[in-house]
C-alpha positions as CSV (number, residue, x, y, z in Angstrom):
1,M,91.9,119.1,88.1
2,T,94.0,118.0,85.0
3,L,96.8,115.4,85.5
4,S,99.7,114.3,83.3
5,A,101.2,110.9,84.1
6,E,103.9,108.7,82.8
7,F,106.0,105.8,83.9
8,A,109.6,104.6,83.2
9,W,111.5,101.6,83.8
10,H,114.9,101.2,85.8
11,D,117.1,98.2,85.7
12,L,119.1,99.0,88.9
13,P,122.4,97.0,89.6
14,L,122.8,95.6,93.1
15,D,125.8,96.4,95.3
16,V,126.6,92.6,95.7
17,P,124.6,89.7,94.2
18,F,121.6,89.1,96.7
19,G,120.9,85.7,97.4
20,I,117.8,84.2,99.2
21,S,116.5,80.4,99.1
22,R,114.8,80.8,95.7
23,G,117.9,82.2,93.9
24,T,120.2,84.8,93.3
25,T,120.0,88.4,91.4
26,E,122.2,90.9,90.6
27,R,119.8,93.6,89.4
28,S,116.5,95.0,90.5
29,G,114.0,96.0,88.0
30,N,111.9,99.2,89.1
31,V,108.9,100.9,87.6
32,V,108.8,104.6,88.7
33,V,105.5,106.8,88.1
34,R,105.1,110.3,87.6
35,L,102.1,112.4,88.2
36,T,101.9,116.0,87.4
37,D,99.3,118.4,88.2
38,E,98.2,121.6,86.5
39,D,100.3,123.7,89.0
40,G,103.6,121.7,88.1
41,R,103.8,119.7,91.3
42,V,105.0,116.3,90.5
43,G,104.2,113.1,92.5
44,I,106.7,110.3,92.2
45,G,106.1,106.6,93.0
46,G,107.9,103.3,92.4
47,G,107.6,99.6,92.8
48,A,109.7,96.5,92.5
49,P,107.8,93.7,90.5
50,S,108.4,90.1,91.8
51,E,107.8,87.1,89.6
52,Y,106.9,85.4,92.7
53,Y,103.8,87.6,92.8
54,G,103.1,87.1,89.1
55,E,104.8,90.2,87.8
56,D,107.8,91.3,85.6
57,H,108.8,94.0,83.4
58,E,106.5,92.8,80.6
59,S,103.3,92.7,83.0
60,V,104.0,96.2,84.3
61,A,104.6,97.7,80.7
62,A,101.2,96.1,79.5
63,V,99.3,97.1,82.5
64,M,100.7,100.6,83.4
65,P,99.2,102.6,80.4
66,D,95.6,101.3,81.6
67,L,96.2,102.4,85.3
68,L,97.5,105.9,84.2
69,D,94.6,106.5,81.9
70,L,92.1,105.9,84.6
71,V,94.1,108.2,87.1
72,R,93.8,110.8,84.4
73,D,90.2,110.1,84.0
74,V,89.6,110.6,87.8
75,G,91.5,113.6,87.6
76,D,91.8,114.2,91.2
77,P,94.6,112.7,93.1
78,H,92.8,113.0,96.3
79,R,90.1,110.6,95.4
80,L,92.2,107.8,96.4
81,Q,89.6,105.3,97.2
82,R,88.3,105.8,93.8
83,I,91.5,105.3,92.2
84,E,92.2,102.3,94.2
85,R,88.8,100.8,93.5
86,R,89.1,101.5,89.7
87,M,92.7,100.0,89.7
88,A,91.5,96.8,91.2
89,E,88.8,96.6,88.4
90,A,91.4,97.1,86.0
91,V,93.4,94.2,86.8
92,G,90.3,91.9,87.4
93,G,89.6,92.5,91.1
94,R,92.1,89.6,91.8
95,G,94.8,91.4,93.5
96,A,97.0,91.3,90.3
97,D,99.8,93.4,89.3
98,P,100.5,94.6,92.9
99,A,103.8,96.6,92.5
100,A,102.3,98.4,89.3
101,R,99.4,99.6,91.5
102,S,101.5,100.3,94.3
103,A,103.6,102.6,92.2
104,V,100.5,104.5,91.3
105,S,99.3,104.6,94.5
106,V,102.6,106.1,96.1
107,A,102.8,108.8,93.3
108,C,99.2,109.9,94.2
109,H,99.9,110.0,97.9
110,D,103.1,112.0,97.0
111,L,101.2,114.5,95.0
112,V,98.3,114.9,97.5
113,C,100.7,115.6,100.4
114,K,102.8,118.1,98.1
115,G,99.6,119.9,97.5
116,L,99.0,120.1,101.2
117,D,102.7,120.9,101.8
118,L,102.7,118.1,104.5
119,P,104.9,115.0,104.9
120,L,102.8,111.9,104.6
121,Y,103.0,110.8,108.0
122,R,101.6,114.2,109.1
123,Y,98.4,113.7,106.5
124,W,97.9,110.4,108.3
125,G,98.2,111.9,111.5
126,L,100.9,109.6,113.0
127,D,103.3,110.1,115.7
128,P,106.9,111.0,114.4
129,D,108.5,109.9,117.6
130,R,107.3,106.7,117.8
131,T,109.8,105.2,115.6
132,V,111.8,101.8,114.8
133,S,115.1,100.7,113.3
134,S,115.2,98.9,109.9
135,S,117.1,95.6,109.8
136,Y,119.9,95.3,107.3
137,T,119.7,92.1,105.2
138,I,122.6,89.7,104.7
139,G,121.8,87.8,101.6
140,L,122.8,84.3,101.0
141,A,126.5,84.0,100.0
142,D,129.5,82.1,101.0
143,T,129.5,81.6,104.6
144,D,132.7,83.7,105.3
145,A,131.2,86.5,103.0
146,M,128.0,86.5,105.1
147,A,129.9,87.0,108.2
148,D,132.1,89.6,106.7
149,R,129.1,91.7,105.5
150,A,127.3,91.1,108.9
151,A,130.5,92.7,110.6
152,A,130.6,95.7,108.0
153,A,127.3,96.3,108.6
154,V,127.4,96.5,112.3
155,D,130.8,98.7,111.9
156,A,128.5,100.8,109.8
157,G,126.0,101.5,112.6
158,Y,123.5,98.9,112.1
159,S,122.3,97.1,115.2
160,V,119.6,94.8,113.6
161,L,120.5,92.2,111.0
162,K,118.3,90.1,109.0
163,V,120.2,86.9,107.6
164,K,119.0,84.8,104.6
165,L,118.8,81.2,105.3
166,G,117.6,77.9,103.3
167,T,120.7,76.1,102.6
168,D,122.5,73.1,103.7
169,R,125.0,75.0,105.7
170,D,122.1,77.2,107.8
171,R,123.6,76.5,111.3
172,D,127.1,77.5,110.1
173,I,125.9,80.7,108.6
174,V,124.1,81.5,111.9
175,A,127.0,80.7,114.0
176,A,129.4,82.8,111.7
177,V,127.3,85.8,111.6
178,R,126.6,85.6,115.5
179,E,130.5,85.2,115.9
180,A,131.0,88.4,113.6
181,A,128.4,90.4,115.2
182,P,127.9,89.3,118.6
183,D,126.0,92.2,119.8
184,A,123.7,92.5,117.1
185,R,119.9,91.8,117.0
186,L,119.6,88.9,114.6
187,R,116.5,87.9,112.6
188,V,116.4,85.1,110.2
189,D,114.4,84.4,106.9
190,A,114.0,81.2,105.2
191,N,111.8,82.1,102.5
192,G,109.6,78.9,102.8
193,A,112.8,76.5,102.3
194,W,112.3,74.4,105.0
195,D,109.8,71.7,105.7
196,P,108.2,71.6,109.2
197,D,110.7,69.0,111.0
198,R,113.5,71.1,109.9
199,A,111.8,74.3,110.7
200,V,111.2,72.9,114.2
201,A,114.5,71.8,114.8
202,M,116.2,75.2,113.5
203,T,114.1,77.3,115.6
204,E,115.5,75.5,118.7
205,F,119.0,75.9,117.4
206,L,118.3,79.6,116.5
207,A,117.0,80.3,120.0
208,E,120.4,79.2,121.4
209,H,122.0,81.9,119.3
210,D,119.8,84.7,120.7
211,V,117.8,85.0,117.4
212,E,115.0,87.6,117.7
213,F,112.5,85.7,115.4
214,V,112.4,83.5,112.2
215,E,110.5,84.5,109.1
216,Q,108.7,82.3,106.7
217,P,110.1,79.0,107.9
218,V,107.8,76.8,105.5
219,P,106.3,77.0,102.1
220,A,103.3,79.5,102.0
221,G,101.2,76.7,100.6
222,D,101.6,74.6,103.8
223,P,99.3,76.5,106.4
224,E,99.2,73.3,108.7
225,G,103.2,73.0,108.7
226,L,103.2,76.7,109.6
227,K,101.0,76.1,112.6
228,R,102.9,72.9,113.5
229,V,106.0,75.4,113.6
230,H,104.4,78.1,115.2
231,D,103.2,75.9,118.3
232,A,106.5,74.1,118.8
233,S,108.9,77.2,118.2
234,P,110.7,79.0,121.1
235,L,110.9,82.0,119.0
236,P,108.3,84.3,117.5
237,V,107.4,83.3,113.8
238,A,106.7,86.0,111.2
239,V,104.9,85.3,107.9
240,D,105.7,87.2,104.4
241,E,104.7,84.6,101.6
242,S,102.0,83.3,103.8
243,C,100.4,86.9,104.2
244,V,100.0,89.0,101.1
245,T,97.0,91.2,101.8
246,A,94.7,92.0,104.6
247,R,92.4,89.3,104.0
248,D,95.1,86.8,104.4
249,V,95.5,88.1,108.1
250,P,92.7,85.9,109.8
251,A,94.1,82.5,108.3
252,V,97.5,83.2,109.8
253,A,96.5,84.7,113.1
254,D,96.7,81.4,115.0
255,R,99.9,80.3,113.7
256,A,102.3,83.4,113.5
257,D,103.3,86.2,115.6
258,V,104.4,88.5,113.2
259,A,102.8,89.8,109.9
260,V,105.0,91.3,107.3
261,V,103.4,94.1,105.1
262,K,105.0,95.0,101.9
263,L,103.7,97.7,99.5
264,A,104.8,95.8,96.4
265,K,102.9,92.6,97.3
266,C,99.8,94.1,98.7
267,G,99.2,97.0,96.1
268,G,99.6,100.1,97.7
269,L,99.7,102.7,100.7
270,R,96.0,102.1,101.5
271,A,96.2,98.4,101.1
272,A,99.2,98.4,103.6
273,L,97.2,100.4,106.1
274,R,94.3,98.0,105.7
275,A,96.9,95.0,106.2
276,I,98.5,96.6,109.5
277,H,95.3,97.3,111.1
278,A,94.0,93.8,110.3
279,A,97.3,92.5,111.9
280,H,96.7,94.3,115.0
281,A,93.2,93.8,115.4
282,C,94.3,89.9,115.3
283,D,96.9,90.5,117.9
284,L,99.8,90.2,115.6
285,D,103.0,92.5,115.4
286,V,103.7,94.0,112.1
287,M,106.9,94.4,110.2
288,V,106.9,96.9,107.3
289,G,109.1,95.2,104.7
290,C,110.3,95.9,101.1
291,M,112.0,94.2,97.8
292,T,115.1,95.4,96.5
293,E,113.9,98.6,95.4
294,S,114.7,102.5,95.1
295,N,113.7,105.0,97.4
296,A,110.8,105.9,95.0
297,S,108.9,103.5,97.0
298,I,111.1,103.1,100.2
299,A,110.4,106.6,101.1
300,A,106.9,106.1,101.3
301,A,107.2,102.7,103.3
302,A,109.1,104.7,105.8
303,H,106.1,106.7,106.7
304,L,104.4,103.4,107.9
305,G,107.2,103.3,110.7
306,P,105.1,104.6,113.7
307,L,102.3,102.3,113.1
308,V,104.5,99.0,113.3
309,E,106.7,97.0,115.8
310,Y,109.5,96.1,113.2
311,A,111.0,97.4,109.9
312,D,113.0,95.9,107.1
313,L,113.4,98.7,104.7
314,D,117.0,98.2,103.4
315,G,116.1,97.8,99.9
316,A,117.5,101.0,98.6
317,L,120.8,100.5,100.7
318,L,121.5,97.1,98.9
319,L,121.3,98.9,95.4
320,A,124.9,99.9,93.7
321,E,123.2,103.2,92.7
322,D,119.8,104.6,93.3
323,P,118.4,107.5,91.1
324,F,116.3,108.6,93.8
325,E,117.0,109.8,97.8
326,G,114.5,109.4,100.4
327,I,114.4,109.6,104.1
328,P,117.8,109.2,105.9
329,M,118.0,106.1,107.9
330,P,121.4,106.2,109.8
331,G,122.1,102.9,111.0
332,G,118.7,101.8,109.9
333,R,117.0,104.2,112.3
334,I,113.7,106.0,110.6
335,D,113.8,109.1,112.0
336,L,110.6,111.4,111.2
337,S,110.8,113.6,114.4
338,D,112.4,116.5,112.2
339,W,111.1,115.7,108.8
340,D,109.1,118.2,107.1
341,R,109.6,117.7,103.7
342,P,106.1,117.2,101.9
343,G,105.0,114.1,100.3
344,T,107.0,110.9,100.8
345,G,110.2,112.6,100.7
346,V,111.5,111.3,97.6
347,R,113.6,113.4,95.5
348,E,115.6,112.6,92.1
349,R,119.2,113.0,92.7
């Protein structure tokens, strides 16, 4: 089989500046891969590199030609195991360049499923009726602005909100958002901004405001602090930065309740499946998450919905414009029950 391959960079503006404890961004850089087979079918995959995981525009541009060369050399997109292994070898086997590798992985899966005329969830044999609803994220901003955005999200049909924290006014933010969205399911994400003492105190406060769980309360480099928070918290604890790939799951199994799996940090769809199964084997729930990224990658992640307990796949919704469309998620609901578009469902607008 003969494959042609290309990639492009998209610098996408956000609808509003998106703040987390590590800083605020106004644009999202996304790499998009296109693989074309000899019959003219095109597989599309995307990824949003994060400097936190050692990637940026320059690193993606440097590694992507080698990744696409090896895909062309393998030739057959069905040889997903071989492609994944060779990509790992190309980046030194250290888990580097995860968003770049994920973009290739998603494009391969999209092309394979288009060749079989199957949606990705059917290729995996998943139950389309076992769906979850994605949260809608309220990024850090002025407290009143965050409350207004929460109210607007609820008015738009979103029943699950994730609130970014990590400031000296976290309690005011939670109280304001809860007042603005009294019936919403609330989750909070500190992105590692708290020390263990503050995290424990915050979990007690958050429980009083009917928060569902707290994500990454302490830095990833403080596993003992994480355990202390987990043991003392009246709320479930989710881990994102502390759990990057499947091999990290055993180390957090006794100090967390939910593992966050993202394509752009673990390196692709097969890697995400491994992380999900590893988490479940260790009695952890799973939330499939995302970066602020386009439907070139979100569409693929949505097919993981039947395998997980929670979802946070609003990345494309936070963009001012997206060159791609994916699986509709009205009010955050990932509905695969009547979805029959082959591949991941991504289409260029």
